[in-house]
All heavy atoms as an XYZ file, in Angstrom:
1024
protein
N      64.112    156.118    190.664
C      64.890    156.750    191.599
C      64.199    156.810    192.920
O      62.943    157.091    192.920
C      65.270    158.167    191.183
C      66.332    158.273    190.172
S      66.585    159.992    189.892
C      68.284    160.083    190.294
N      64.875    156.845    193.988
C      64.229    156.978    195.305
C      64.031    158.467    195.506
O      64.853    159.326    195.274
C      65.231    156.375    196.309
N      62.878    158.800    196.220
C      62.578    160.132    196.563
C      63.359    160.568    197.784
O      63.609    159.663    198.630
C      61.044    160.285    196.774
C      60.233    160.095    195.531
C      58.769    160.346    195.776
O      58.449    161.131    196.726
O      57.954    159.759    195.055
N      63.663    161.849    197.917
C      64.325    162.282    199.094
C      63.429    162.170    200.291
O      62.228    162.566    200.200
C      64.873    163.691    198.889
O      63.825    164.608    198.751
N      63.829    161.707    201.405
C      63.003    161.649    202.560
C      62.604    162.998    203.105
O      63.375    163.942    203.074
C      63.897    160.831    203.607
C      65.295    161.087    203.168
C      65.241    161.318    201.685
N      61.414    163.117    203.577
C      60.945    164.332    204.100
C      61.453    164.520    205.571
O      61.481    163.635    206.365
C      59.398    164.364    204.199
C      58.727    164.410    202.800
C      58.893    165.760    202.123
O      59.130    166.788    202.797
N      58.928    165.744    200.856
N      61.911    165.786    205.845
C      62.397    166.075    207.197
C      61.153    166.426    208.076
O      60.152    166.955    207.607
C      63.347    167.303    207.174
C      64.626    167.084    206.445
C      65.406    168.391    206.405
C      65.501    166.002    207.094
N      61.307    166.180    209.306
C      60.196    166.594    210.201
C      60.028    168.122    210.160
O      60.939    168.797    209.913
C      60.641    166.162    211.613
C      61.635    165.088    211.333
C      62.256    165.385    210.005
N      58.792    168.611    210.387
C      58.531    170.002    210.218
C      59.425    170.897    211.045
O      59.848    171.936    210.676
C      57.010    170.255    210.638
C      56.070    169.628    209.556
O      56.609    169.489    208.404
O      54.930    169.388    209.899
N      59.652    170.490    212.327
C      60.497    171.286    213.211
C      61.916    171.407    212.630
O      62.478    172.534    212.590
C      60.553    170.668    214.607
C      61.298    171.465    215.607
C      61.295    170.738    217.018
N      61.879    169.478    216.960
C      63.192    169.176    217.099
N      64.068    170.228    217.258
N      63.629    167.962    217.060
N      62.494    170.357    212.165
C      63.815    170.427    211.619
C      63.880    171.247    210.295
O      64.799    172.033    210.147
C      64.407    168.971    211.385
C      64.586    168.272    212.740
C      65.729    169.042    210.645
C      64.958    166.843    212.624
N      62.828    171.065    209.501
C      62.744    171.772    208.234
C      62.653    173.290    208.554
O      63.381    174.104    207.890
C      61.457    171.311    207.411
C      61.367    172.043    206.097
C      62.427    171.614    205.078
O      62.927    170.502    205.200
N      62.765    172.517    204.148
N      61.900    173.709    209.529
C      61.727    175.117    209.870
C      63.058    175.634    210.445
O      63.466    176.759    210.103
C      60.602    175.279    210.924
C      60.373    176.751    211.307
C      59.215    176.825    212.336
C      58.914    178.159    212.746
N      60.022    178.813    213.436
N      63.739    174.891    211.262
C      65.055    175.296    211.857
C      66.054    175.445    210.731
O      66.869    176.407    210.745
C      65.547    174.230    212.923
C      64.757    174.341    214.160
O      64.050    175.310    214.373
O      64.917    173.376    214.932
N      66.010    174.561    209.747
C      66.948    174.677    208.633
C      66.743    175.950    207.765
O      67.627    176.638    207.467
C      66.851    173.395    207.752
C      67.695    173.357    206.552
C      69.211    173.382    206.908
C      67.440    172.136    205.715
N      65.408    176.204    207.502
C      65.130    177.394    206.748
C      65.461    178.673    207.458
O      65.945    179.639    206.929
C      63.627    177.407    206.371
C      63.257    176.307    205.351
C      61.756    176.191    205.151
O      61.016    176.867    205.844
O      61.392    175.342    204.328
N      65.257    178.705    208.779
C      65.569    179.862    209.633
C      67.110    180.056    209.619
O      67.588    181.192    209.505
C      65.087    179.701    211.077
C      63.604    179.802    211.191
O      62.997    180.329    210.225
O      63.139    179.329    212.200
N      67.900    178.955    209.759
C      69.332    179.080    209.746
C      69.889    179.642    208.457
O      70.734    180.458    208.340
C      69.923    177.756    210.057
N      69.260    179.112    207.304
C      69.728    179.576    205.972
C      69.386    181.055    205.817
O      70.163    181.816    205.265
C      69.045    178.768    204.956
C      69.579    177.309    204.736
C      68.813    176.552    203.784
C      71.060    177.314    204.338
N      68.152    181.416    206.257
C      67.775    182.862    206.106
C      68.662    183.795    206.973
O      69.123    184.799    206.577
C      66.349    182.947    206.510
C      65.684    184.317    206.129
C      64.204    184.399    206.440
N      63.414    183.258    206.198
C      62.983    182.395    207.161
N      63.181    182.698    208.436
N      62.185    181.346    206.883
N      68.976    183.385    208.220
C      69.858    184.158    209.079
C      71.261    184.240    208.552
O      71.931    185.185    208.685
C      69.876    183.497    210.480
C      68.529    183.646    211.163
O      67.675    184.433    210.750
O      68.370    182.899    212.178
N      71.662    183.195    207.843
C      73.056    183.141    207.273
C      73.211    184.013    206.048
O      74.257    184.229    205.512
N      72.045    184.439    205.488
C      72.103    185.272    204.246
C      72.171    184.522    202.973
O      72.717    184.984    201.997
N      71.588    183.295    202.968
C      71.717    182.505    201.738
C      70.966    183.140    200.548
O      71.269    182.948    199.401
C      71.264    181.021    202.045
C      69.756    180.951    202.142
C      71.706    180.126    200.873
N      69.887    183.955    200.903
C      69.185    184.569    199.868
C      69.862    185.706    199.212
O      69.504    186.179    198.097
C      67.767    185.051    200.432
C      67.927    185.918    201.668
O      69.046    185.893    202.246
O      67.078    186.768    201.906
N      70.975    186.155    199.878
C      71.765    187.251    199.240
C      72.863    186.844    198.340
O      73.471    187.541    197.693
C      72.340    188.128    200.361
C      71.338    188.855    201.218
C      71.964    189.624    202.354
C      70.879    190.136    203.248
N      71.465    190.743    204.469
N      73.091    185.516    198.338
C      74.128    184.889    197.493
C      73.732    184.977    196.038
O      72.526    184.807    195.725
C      74.477    183.507    197.908
C      75.076    183.325    199.297
C      75.172    181.829    199.582
C      76.418    183.919    199.321
N      74.681    185.201    195.173
C      74.348    185.142    193.710
C      73.963    183.718    193.248
O      74.478    182.763    193.864
C      75.584    185.589    192.992
C      76.660    185.357    193.922
C      76.118    185.492    195.316
N      73.071    183.662    192.285
C      72.587    182.344    191.852
C      73.685    181.554    191.147
O      73.742    180.309    191.272
C      71.406    182.449    190.914
O      71.822    183.230    189.821
N      74.645    182.197    190.497
C      75.756    181.538    189.975
C      77.105    182.334    190.145
O      76.958    183.560    190.367
C      75.611    181.285    188.451
C      75.071    182.340    187.695
C      74.788    182.044    186.339
N      74.333    183.330    185.712
C      74.459    183.649    184.530
N      74.889    182.812    183.620
N      74.034    184.842    184.117
N      78.198    181.692    190.217
C      79.391    182.438    190.458
C      79.790    183.458    189.409
O      79.500    183.218    188.255
C      80.483    181.329    190.531
C      79.906    180.122    189.906
C      78.439    180.254    189.962
N      80.318    184.547    189.833
C      80.686    185.582    188.830
C      81.892    185.185    188.052
O      82.835    184.573    188.595
C      81.014    186.879    189.615
C      79.833    187.466    190.279
C      80.234    188.825    190.917
N      79.065    189.349    191.559
C      79.168    190.426    192.265
N      80.261    191.135    192.353
N      78.041    190.921    192.963
N      81.906    185.523    186.800
C      83.084    185.287    186.011
C      84.141    186.325    186.243
O      83.817    187.479    186.429
C      82.682    185.329    184.530
C      81.854    184.193    183.997
C      81.493    184.250    182.618
N      82.441    184.904    181.789
C      82.142    185.441    180.630
N      80.970    185.235    180.100
N      83.059    186.006    179.938
N      85.330    185.877    186.357
C      86.415    186.813    186.562
C      86.796    187.476    185.252
O      86.898    186.804    184.227
C      87.647    186.068    187.081
C      87.491    185.608    188.497
C      88.822    185.129    188.958
N      88.736    184.740    190.413
C      89.767    184.396    191.129
N      90.922    184.412    190.624
N      89.556    184.059    192.411
N      86.895    188.737    185.318
C      87.303    189.464    184.082
C      88.750    189.674    184.120
O      89.347    190.081    185.150
C      86.577    190.819    184.059
C      85.125    190.722    183.856
C      84.605    192.117    183.739
N      83.611    192.152    182.604
C      83.147    193.230    182.216
N      83.443    194.432    182.659
N      82.326    193.223    181.148
N      89.412    189.438    183.025
C      90.857    189.691    182.900
C      90.996    191.249    182.648
O      90.249    191.809    181.894
C      91.444    188.966    181.740
C      91.657    187.506    182.113
C      92.528    186.874    181.008
N      91.626    186.072    180.184
C      91.897    185.686    179.008
N      92.995    185.997    178.471
N      91.066    184.935    178.377
N      91.925    191.779    183.357
C      92.149    193.202    183.093
C      92.598    193.468    181.680
O      93.355    192.735    181.095
C      93.273    193.695    184.107
C      93.936    192.360    184.453
C      92.874    191.219    184.274
N      92.095    194.559    181.096
C      92.407    194.854    179.723
C      93.822    195.506    179.716
O      94.042    196.516    180.303
C      91.370    195.841    179.181
C      91.619    196.313    177.700
C      91.557    195.063    176.783
C      90.561    197.318    177.343
N      94.720    194.851    179.068
C      96.059    195.326    178.917
C      96.367    195.521    177.403
O      96.253    194.654    176.624
C      97.100    194.341    179.443
C      97.115    194.324    181.018
C      98.257    193.479    181.461
N      97.706    192.186    181.734
C      98.419    191.086    181.878
N      99.755    191.134    181.841
N      97.900    189.914    182.114
N      96.697    196.776    177.150
C      97.071    197.029    175.756
C      98.559    196.850    175.602
O      99.355    197.414    176.269
C      96.684    198.491    175.430
C      95.187    198.814    175.575
C      94.980    200.303    175.323
C      94.403    198.047    174.474
N      98.846    195.920    174.724
C     100.290    195.624    174.486
C     100.577    195.779    172.971
O      99.754    195.643    172.096
C     100.596    194.189    174.816
C     100.514    193.814    176.253
C     101.044    192.446    176.450
N     100.314    191.765    177.451
C     100.352    190.529    177.673
N     101.078    189.742    176.984
N      99.608    189.957    178.608
N     101.795    196.106    172.763
C     102.277    196.148    171.352
C     102.414    194.737    170.790
O     102.883    193.861    171.646
C     103.575    196.853    171.236
C     103.520    198.369    171.608
C     104.893    198.937    171.525
C     102.674    199.167    170.654
N     102.059    194.463    169.612
C     102.225    193.082    169.104
C     103.710    192.798    168.963
O     104.533    193.609    168.700
C     101.492    193.126    167.749
C     101.499    194.526    167.366
C     101.411    195.370    168.643
N     104.025    191.471    169.127
C     105.441    191.001    168.993
C     105.662    190.768    167.507
O     105.113    189.917    166.883
C     105.618    189.686    169.760
C     107.043    189.313    169.913
O     107.911    190.068    169.430
O     107.303    188.340    170.551
N     106.519    191.624    166.925
C     106.759    191.565    165.503
C     107.911    190.645    165.098
O     108.228    190.545    163.909
C     107.023    192.996    164.974
C     105.850    193.947    165.176
C     106.284    195.349    164.640
C     104.618    193.471    164.421
N     108.491    190.019    166.120
C     109.593    189.090    165.773
C     109.037    187.869    165.015
O     107.930    187.371    165.291
C     110.303    188.652    167.102
C     110.929    189.730    167.820
C     111.629    189.245    169.036
N     110.571    188.717    169.974
C     110.838    187.998    171.037
N     112.060    187.713    171.382
N     109.880    187.469    171.827
N     109.899    187.307    164.113
C     109.442    186.113    163.447
C     109.419    184.892    164.339
O     110.080    184.897    165.390
C     110.549    185.980    162.298
C     111.701    186.723    162.782
C     111.156    187.833    163.614
N     108.785    183.851    164.004
C     108.665    182.612    164.804
C     109.917    181.685    164.628
O     110.234    180.950    165.474
C     107.402    181.875    164.484
C     106.192    182.522    165.022
C     105.003    181.572    164.928
N     103.793    182.243    165.368
C     102.873    182.834    164.553
N     103.092    182.870    163.265
N     101.836    183.384    165.109
N     110.455    181.792    163.399
C     111.553    180.873    163.051
C     112.420    181.433    161.927
O     112.013    182.464    161.403
C     111.057    179.438    162.624
C     109.944    179.623    161.537
O     110.111    180.347    160.660
N     108.871    178.807    161.675
N     113.537    180.865    161.639
C     114.337    181.405    160.541
C     113.722    181.483    159.125
O     113.977    182.424    158.353
C     115.616    180.425    160.486
C     115.598    179.853    161.870
C     114.201    179.773    162.333
N     112.773    180.600    158.901
C     112.069    180.634    157.651
C     111.261    181.964    157.489
O     111.257    182.485    156.417
N     110.598    182.356    158.537
C     109.852    183.619    158.422
C     110.835    184.806    158.293
O     110.502    185.787    157.607
C     109.014    183.815    159.691
C     107.726    183.109    159.755
C     106.836    183.436    160.816
O     107.089    184.494    161.546
O     105.894    182.709    161.073
N     112.020    184.761    158.941
C     112.954    185.813    158.787
C     113.462    185.895    157.301
O     113.674    187.007    156.825
C     114.153    185.634    159.761
C     115.119    186.824    159.829
C     114.390    188.088    160.247
C     116.223    186.451    160.817
N     113.635    184.747    156.664
C     114.046    184.751    155.286
C     112.938    185.403    154.436
O     113.193    186.243    153.555
C     114.333    183.346    154.785
C     114.441    183.235    153.247
C     115.574    182.838    155.397
N     111.687    185.086    154.742
C     110.564    185.701    154.030
C     110.554    187.159    154.185
O     110.394    187.955    153.257
C     109.250    185.052    154.480
C     107.954    185.504    153.837
C     108.045    185.168    152.359
C     106.787    184.940    154.472
N     110.693    187.666    155.502
C     110.775    189.086    155.686
C     111.972    189.743    154.925
O     111.795    190.791    154.298
C     110.996    189.456    157.205
C     109.774    189.004    158.060
C     109.904    188.958    159.451
C     108.496    188.748    157.544
C     108.897    188.621    160.270
C     107.456    188.294    158.368
C     107.677    188.286    159.706
O     106.645    188.002    160.510
N     113.107    189.071    154.940
C     114.303    189.622    154.226
C     114.028    189.670    152.764
O     114.453    190.665    152.105
N     113.400    188.655    152.159
C     113.154    188.690    150.727
C     112.211    189.740    150.355
O     112.359    190.492    149.328
C     112.574    187.300    150.233
C     112.055    187.273    148.797
C     113.768    186.282    150.302
N     111.117    190.002    151.185
C     110.148    191.056    150.866
C     110.854    192.450    150.991
O     110.672    193.273    150.108
C     108.936    190.908    151.853
C     108.097    192.180    151.780
C     108.154    189.702    151.518
N     111.686    192.602    152.007
C     112.375    193.885    152.184
C     113.293    194.070    151.006
O     113.519    195.226    150.498
C     113.109    193.931    153.504
C     112.329    194.147    154.781
C     113.207    193.933    155.981
C     111.647    195.429    154.741
N     114.000    193.067    150.649
C     114.981    193.139    149.513
C     114.322    193.545    148.189
O     114.763    194.326    147.472
N     113.145    192.832    147.892
C     112.412    193.168    146.731
C     111.897    194.607    146.685
O     111.980    195.307    145.634
C     111.265    192.275    146.512
C     111.682    190.822    146.071
C     110.425    189.873    146.100
C     112.397    190.761    144.813
N     111.394    195.052    147.795
C     110.930    196.458    147.947
C     112.108    197.420    147.705
O     111.992    198.418    146.995
C     110.229    196.747    149.228
C     109.997    198.264    149.474
C     108.945    195.953    149.384
N     113.190    197.139    148.284
C     114.406    197.993    148.157
C     114.933    197.942    146.724
O     115.436    198.970    146.226
N     114.793    196.863    146.014
C     115.252    196.753    144.645
C     114.399    197.443    143.682
O     114.855    198.181    142.732
C     115.349    195.241    144.307
C     115.955    195.013    142.863
C     117.286    195.149    142.641
C     115.066    194.674    141.845
C     117.788    194.895    141.380
C     115.614    194.455    140.559
C     116.999    194.536    140.345
O     117.457    194.341    139.078
N     113.044    197.353    143.838
C     112.175    197.935    142.895
C     111.723    199.376    143.161
O     111.162    200.053    142.325
C     110.879    197.042    142.769
C     111.165    195.740    142.003
C     111.012    194.564    142.672
C     111.496    195.761    140.681
C     111.265    193.366    142.029
C     111.769    194.571    140.003
C     111.654    193.364    140.665
N     111.973    199.829    144.374
C     111.668    201.212    144.790
C     112.960    202.006    145.025
O     113.542    201.829    146.109
C     110.715    201.277    145.953
C     110.365    202.735    146.334
C     109.465    200.416    145.762
N     113.447    202.746    144.066
C     114.788    203.314    144.178
C     114.956    204.141    145.408
O     116.113    204.168    145.973
C     114.954    204.195    142.879
C     114.027    203.470    141.883
C     112.906    202.905    142.678
N     114.041    204.956    145.889
C     114.281    205.798    147.091
C     114.548    204.912    148.351
O     115.115    205.400    149.360
C     113.085    206.635    147.227
C     112.377    206.599    145.933
C     112.737    205.360    145.276
N     114.134    203.693    148.299
C     114.225    202.766    149.445
C     115.378    201.757    149.257
O     115.242    200.559    149.691
C     112.911    202.116    149.723
C     111.733    203.041    150.006
C     110.449    202.204    150.152
C     111.960    203.839    151.192
N     116.447    202.150    148.652
C     117.565    201.154    148.423
C     118.097    200.606    149.683
O     118.676    199.493    149.697
C     118.668    201.840    147.663
C     118.373    202.154    146.208
C     118.591    200.886    145.428
N     118.410    201.166    143.972
C     117.783    200.379    143.182
N     117.311    199.270    143.524
N     117.601    200.724    141.888
N     118.008    201.274    150.807
C     118.588    200.784    152.081
C     117.855    199.482    152.486
O     118.399    198.654    153.233
N     116.595    199.348    152.047
C     115.884    198.087    152.485
C     116.502    196.871    151.787
O     116.324    195.761    152.321
C     114.411    198.256    152.081
C     113.634    199.273    152.891
C     112.167    199.240    152.436
C     113.636    198.890    154.366
N     117.192    197.003    150.662
C     117.832    195.965    150.008
C     118.897    195.365    150.925
O     119.020    194.159    151.119
C     118.374    196.400    148.655
C     119.153    195.310    147.860
C     118.275    194.138    147.483
C     119.752    195.893    146.643
N     119.702    196.233    151.476
C     120.759    195.820    152.439
C     120.159    195.209    153.706
O     120.654    194.162    154.222
C     121.677    196.983    152.774
C     122.545    197.460    151.625
C     123.348    198.708    152.109
C     123.458    196.354    151.113
N     119.081    195.787    154.205
C     118.432    195.240    155.422
C     117.852    193.881    155.109
O     117.965    192.924    155.921
C     117.301    196.166    155.862
C     116.615    195.855    157.125
C     117.596    195.821    158.302
C     115.450    196.783    157.358
N     117.292    193.674    153.875
C     116.799    192.361    153.531
C     117.920    191.337    153.373
O     117.719    190.156    153.867
N     119.039    191.696    152.822
C     120.140    190.758    152.791
C     120.674    190.431    154.154
O     121.003    189.230    154.484
C     121.193    191.307    151.910
C     120.998    191.463    150.395
C     122.076    192.200    149.680
C     120.763    190.120    149.776
N     120.708    191.386    155.024
C     121.079    191.157    156.424
C     120.179    190.149    157.110
O     120.611    189.320    157.877
C     121.190    192.463    157.249
N     118.857    190.300    156.872
C     117.904    189.400    157.461
C     118.091    188.006    156.922
O     118.026    187.049    157.712
C     116.477    189.851    157.099
S     115.900    191.302    158.025
N     118.276    187.808    155.659
C     118.542    186.459    155.113
C     119.863    185.880    155.693
O     119.874    184.705    156.130
C     118.629    186.539    153.598
C     119.065    185.187    153.022
C     117.227    186.921    152.981
N     120.927    186.706    155.842
C     122.198    186.201    156.390
C     121.989    185.812    157.886
O     122.491    184.729    158.325
C     123.243    187.200    156.266
N     121.267    186.612    158.593
C     120.957    186.314    160.057
C     120.137    185.045    160.143
O     120.388    184.226    161.032
C     120.222    187.466    160.723
C     119.922    187.341    162.226
C     121.325    187.183    162.983
C     119.098    188.459    162.676
N     119.206    184.873    159.295
C     118.386    183.655    159.324
C     119.184    182.375    159.010
O     118.936    181.359    159.677
C     117.217    183.789    158.278
N     120.092    182.509    158.106
C     121.004    181.293    157.837
C     121.852    180.967    159.022
O     121.998    179.839    159.407
C     121.845    181.571    156.508
C     120.925    181.619    155.335
C     122.979    180.525    156.420
C     121.644    182.113    154.035
N     122.430    182.042    159.679
C     123.319    181.767    160.826
C     122.484    181.206    161.982
O     122.904    180.219    162.617
C     123.982    183.099    161.218
C     124.674    182.926    162.632
C     125.024    183.466    160.220
N     121.294    181.786    162.257
C     120.567    181.256    163.372
C     119.902    179.982    163.141
O     119.492    179.277    164.074
C     119.462    182.331    163.803
O     118.640    182.642    162.713
C     120.081    183.599    164.368
N     119.749    179.578    161.856
C     119.226    178.272    161.622
C     120.125    177.128    162.182
O     119.724    176.164    162.709
C     119.102    178.028    160.009
C     118.742    176.571    159.723
N     117.479    176.119    159.961
C     119.510    175.621    159.187
C     117.495    174.816    159.502
N     118.645    174.528    159.006
N     121.412    177.406    162.168
C     122.330    176.465    162.749
C     122.439    176.610    164.268
O     123.006    175.655    164.922
C     123.753    176.676    162.136
C     123.792    176.312    160.700
C     123.901    177.329    159.723
C     123.580    175.035    160.275
C     123.836    176.995    158.410
C     123.533    174.652    158.936
C     123.726    175.674    157.902
N     122.018    177.714    164.845
C     121.918    177.838    166.282
C     120.612    177.323    166.889
O     120.437    177.386    168.128
C     122.094    179.355    166.657
C     123.359    180.002    166.368
C     123.302    181.492    166.764
C     124.549    179.314    167.041
N     119.713    176.909    165.996
C     118.420    176.469    166.471
C     118.543    175.417    167.495
O     119.271    174.502    167.423
C     117.620    175.979    165.291
C     116.141    175.821    165.557
C     115.439    175.567    164.203
O     116.013    175.428    163.193
N     114.051    175.634    164.229
N     117.724    175.593    168.670
C     117.864    174.656    169.727
C     117.488    173.189    169.245
O     116.391    173.063    168.728
C     116.815    175.158    170.754
C     116.490    176.512    170.324
C     116.754    176.638    168.939
N     118.468    172.320    169.486
C     118.184    170.942    169.128
C     118.050    170.177    170.431
O     118.897    169.399    170.811
C     119.332    170.365    168.262
C     119.585    171.149    166.980
C     118.464    170.968    166.022
O     117.722    169.964    166.024
N     118.275    171.949    165.157
N     117.082    170.447    171.144
C     116.936    169.928    172.541
C     116.814    168.402    172.619
O     116.875    167.712    171.602
N     116.695    167.975    173.780
C     116.440    166.557    174.063
C     115.105    166.272    173.479
O     114.533    167.121    172.753
C     116.508    166.302    175.558
C     117.697    166.811    176.271
C     117.667    168.266    176.485
O     116.944    169.016    175.894
N     118.574    168.750    177.361
N     114.483    165.169    173.862
C     113.184    164.831    173.266
C     112.188    165.873    173.852
O     112.344    166.310    174.960
C     112.761    163.384    173.535
C     112.873    163.046    175.032
C     112.369    161.637    175.092
N     111.113    161.707    175.756
C     110.780    161.043    176.829
N     111.612    160.218    177.397
N     109.583    161.195    177.352
N     111.125    166.200    173.110
C     110.132    167.161    173.567
C     109.513    166.769    174.862
O     109.194    165.585    175.013
C     109.153    167.302    172.410
C     109.435    166.169    171.516
C     110.803    165.593    171.831
N     109.286    167.757    175.691
C     108.658    167.507    177.011
C     107.187    167.935    176.994
O     106.940    169.025    176.389
C     109.366    168.220    178.100
C     110.788    167.744    178.228
C     111.419    168.439    179.433
C     112.703    167.753    179.743
N     113.942    168.380    179.255
N     106.272    167.198    177.515
C     104.865    167.497    177.542
C     104.331    167.562    178.968
O     104.795    166.751    179.794
C     104.040    166.522    176.733
C     104.272    166.636    175.257
C     105.357    165.853    174.674
C     103.575    167.518    174.461
C     105.572    165.949    173.299
C     103.879    167.611    173.117
C     104.884    166.844    172.610
O     105.158    166.983    171.160
N     103.477    168.462    179.286
C     102.825    168.609    180.546
C     101.411    168.878    180.350
O     101.048    169.855    179.654
C     103.513    169.698    181.385
C     103.002    169.862    182.789
C     103.064    168.980    183.767
C     102.263    170.977    183.267
N     102.455    169.420    184.891
C     101.955    170.577    184.585
C     101.764    172.140    182.742
C     101.203    171.557    185.372
C     101.086    172.981    183.633
C     100.795    172.666    184.909
N     100.535    168.067    180.860
C      99.057    168.226    180.698
C      98.712    168.253    179.189
O      97.864    168.964    178.775
C      98.545    169.430    181.415
C      98.619    169.254    182.928
C      97.916    170.389    183.617
N      97.931    170.145    185.040
C      97.410    171.014    185.895
N      96.721    172.054    185.459
N      97.456    170.742    187.197
N      99.418    167.490    178.430
C      99.081    167.404    176.986
C      99.564    168.495    176.097
O      99.293    168.562    174.944
N     100.304    169.479    176.706
C     100.836    170.602    175.914
C     102.329    170.527    175.912
O     102.944    170.136    176.903
C     100.386    171.881    176.516
C      98.895    172.120    176.481
C      98.425    173.449    176.945
N      98.800    174.418    176.022
C      98.746    175.709    176.219
N      98.210    176.166    177.328
N      99.103    176.587    175.333
N     102.938    170.982    174.843
C     104.370    170.988    174.710
C     104.953    172.003    175.670
O     104.521    173.130    175.820
C     104.787    171.391    173.219
C     106.255    171.586    173.082
C     107.091    170.487    173.090
C     106.803    172.891    172.859
C     108.499    170.654    172.958
C     108.119    173.043    172.653
C     108.988    171.955    172.686
O     110.310    172.144    172.485
N     105.996    171.565    176.439
C     106.687    172.429    177.342
C     108.023    172.792    176.837
O     108.886    171.823    176.619
C     106.700    171.731    178.678
C     107.347    172.418    179.897
C     106.475    173.700    180.177
C     107.374    171.558    181.088
N     108.414    173.997    176.682
C     109.658    174.422    176.061
C     110.580    174.787    177.238
O     110.405    175.884    177.842
C     109.459    175.610    175.221
C     110.613    175.879    174.224
O     111.473    175.019    174.184
O     110.613    176.880    173.587
N     111.550    174.030    177.578
C     112.429    174.269    178.601
C     113.790    174.618    178.098
O     114.468    173.892    177.450
C     112.676    172.983    179.567
C     113.570    173.357    180.684
C     111.365    172.518    180.080
N     114.211    175.924    178.194
C     115.483    176.411    177.657
C     116.671    175.785    178.377
O     116.580    175.651    179.606
C     115.426    177.879    177.817
C     114.401    178.206    178.844
C     113.486    176.989    178.852
N     117.755    175.532    177.741
C     118.936    175.028    178.337
C     119.790    176.105    178.971
O     120.653    175.788    179.853
C     119.770    174.273    177.279
O     120.338    175.147    176.319
N     119.728    177.319    178.475
C     120.540    178.421    179.079
C     121.881    178.630    178.451
O     122.684    179.491    178.808
N     122.224    177.902    177.370
C     123.493    178.094    176.635
C     123.379    179.303    175.737
O     122.196    179.708    175.361
C     123.773    176.899    175.828
C     124.048    175.646    176.743
C     124.252    174.440    175.864
O     124.042    174.440    174.717
N     124.639    173.351    176.563
N     124.455    180.036    175.458
C     124.435    181.255    174.742
C     123.777    181.175    173.338
O     123.050    182.086    172.989
C     125.826    181.917    174.640
C     126.749    181.233    173.786
C     127.669    180.330    174.031
C     126.903    181.559    172.345
N     128.409    179.996    172.884
C     127.929    180.739    171.863
C     126.240    182.423    171.522
C     128.313    180.667    170.551
C     126.669    182.400    170.122
C     127.676    181.542    169.716
N     124.010    180.065    172.592
C     123.328    180.027    171.223
C     121.817    179.968    171.304
O     121.146    180.653    170.605
C     123.913    178.736    170.599
C     125.124    178.449    171.317
C     124.980    178.933    172.667
N     121.324    179.252    172.358
C     119.936    179.173    172.497
C     119.300    180.500    173.055
O     118.273    180.907    172.611
C     119.562    178.025    173.402
C     118.088    177.722    173.511
C     117.780    176.413    174.283
O     118.709    175.634    174.484
O     116.631    176.306    174.651
N     120.063    181.167    173.859
C     119.584    182.453    174.324
C     119.582    183.467    173.259
O     118.587    184.269    173.144
C     120.473    183.025    175.522
C     120.263    182.220    176.827
C     120.849    182.987    177.976
N     122.264    183.435    177.674
C     123.332    182.992    178.324
N     123.196    182.153    179.271
N     124.550    183.446    177.998
N     120.501    183.430    172.335
C     120.501    184.335    171.213
C     119.264    183.975    170.296
O     118.623    184.897    169.806
C     121.819    184.202    170.403
C     121.923    185.026    169.170
C     121.883    186.517    169.472
C     123.146    184.646    168.371
N     119.082    182.730    170.030
C     117.995    182.301    169.207
C     116.640    182.813    169.781
O     115.766    183.347    169.095
C     118.023    180.792    169.081
C     116.904    180.244    168.180
C     117.134    180.140    166.830
C     115.656    179.843    168.645
C     116.219    179.585    165.995
C     114.627    179.361    167.806
C     114.958    179.204    166.473
O     114.038    178.789    165.565
N     116.473    182.602    171.098
C     115.189    183.022    171.733
C     115.061    184.555    171.774
O     113.913    185.095    171.978
C     115.124    182.422    173.109
C     114.941    180.883    172.989
C     114.772    180.232    174.357
N     114.859    178.809    174.243
C     113.833    178.030    173.685
N     112.772    178.614    173.371
N     114.046    176.722    173.681
N     116.173    185.290    171.757
C     116.135    186.739    171.706
C     115.592    187.210    170.324
O     114.767    188.142    170.302
C     117.544    187.290    172.030
C     117.679    188.811    171.975
C     116.965    189.437    173.217
C     119.095    189.223    171.952
N     115.999    186.519    169.283
C     115.644    186.944    167.958
C     114.279    186.457    167.560
O     113.513    187.211    166.976
C     116.677    186.408    166.901
C     118.040    187.037    167.216
C     116.315    186.659    165.529
C     119.160    186.464    166.433
N     113.889    185.252    167.951
C     112.642    184.703    167.521
C     111.661    184.582    168.695
O     112.059    184.238    169.807
C     112.905    183.286    166.887
C     113.822    183.368    165.747
C     115.108    182.891    165.822
C     113.360    183.877    164.569
C     115.983    182.970    164.721
C     114.214    183.980    163.438
C     115.497    183.460    163.575
O     116.334    183.538    162.538
N     110.382    184.808    168.386
C     109.438    184.676    169.405
C     108.987    183.231    169.526
O     109.153    182.438    168.541
C     108.153    185.528    169.159
C     107.371    185.149    167.941
C     106.264    186.094    167.797
N     105.869    186.061    166.358
C     104.548    186.203    165.961
N     103.655    186.270    166.837
N     104.269    186.130    164.710
N     108.373    182.855    170.619
C     107.950    181.511    170.791
C     106.625    181.256    169.971
O     105.724    182.063    170.021
C     107.598    181.254    172.300
C     107.262    179.842    172.596
C     107.074    179.806    174.155
N     105.854    180.429    174.541
C     104.726    179.793    174.813
N     104.711    178.497    174.809
N     103.630    180.461    175.193
N     106.610    180.180    169.238
C     105.364    179.879    168.487
C     104.417    179.165    169.381
O     104.778    178.346    170.196
C     105.739    178.988    167.264
O     106.334    177.758    167.722
N     103.207    179.521    169.247
C     102.127    178.983    170.129
C     101.423    177.813    169.513
O     101.207    177.664    168.419
C     101.092    180.068    170.434
C     101.872    181.203    171.166
C      99.934    179.529    171.308
C     100.944    182.341    171.527
């Protein structure tokens, strides 16, 4: 490799004076990392798809069936299974999947069945 050429002493001194006057010695040696503000959020308990909703419904139904004081959970479990079956047919059947920078991009169409589906289910990551 070629060595860097030496500057004349006068230019080198002027350069060092200019850097010192500009406060280059006060700059941090490496850039500071940005900290994300700590936000406490409640977790999203919605299922990701109708299959998970069926699973939740079956678990609620079994608890309601085997624990007599919680019989209401049996009806809630059956309602979850019925809702999962209905929303399975409302599942967005979009055009071909869109990708941006190598990641899947989910573009909603805005029709009412798709809006209902997205209201019930959270987006899977």
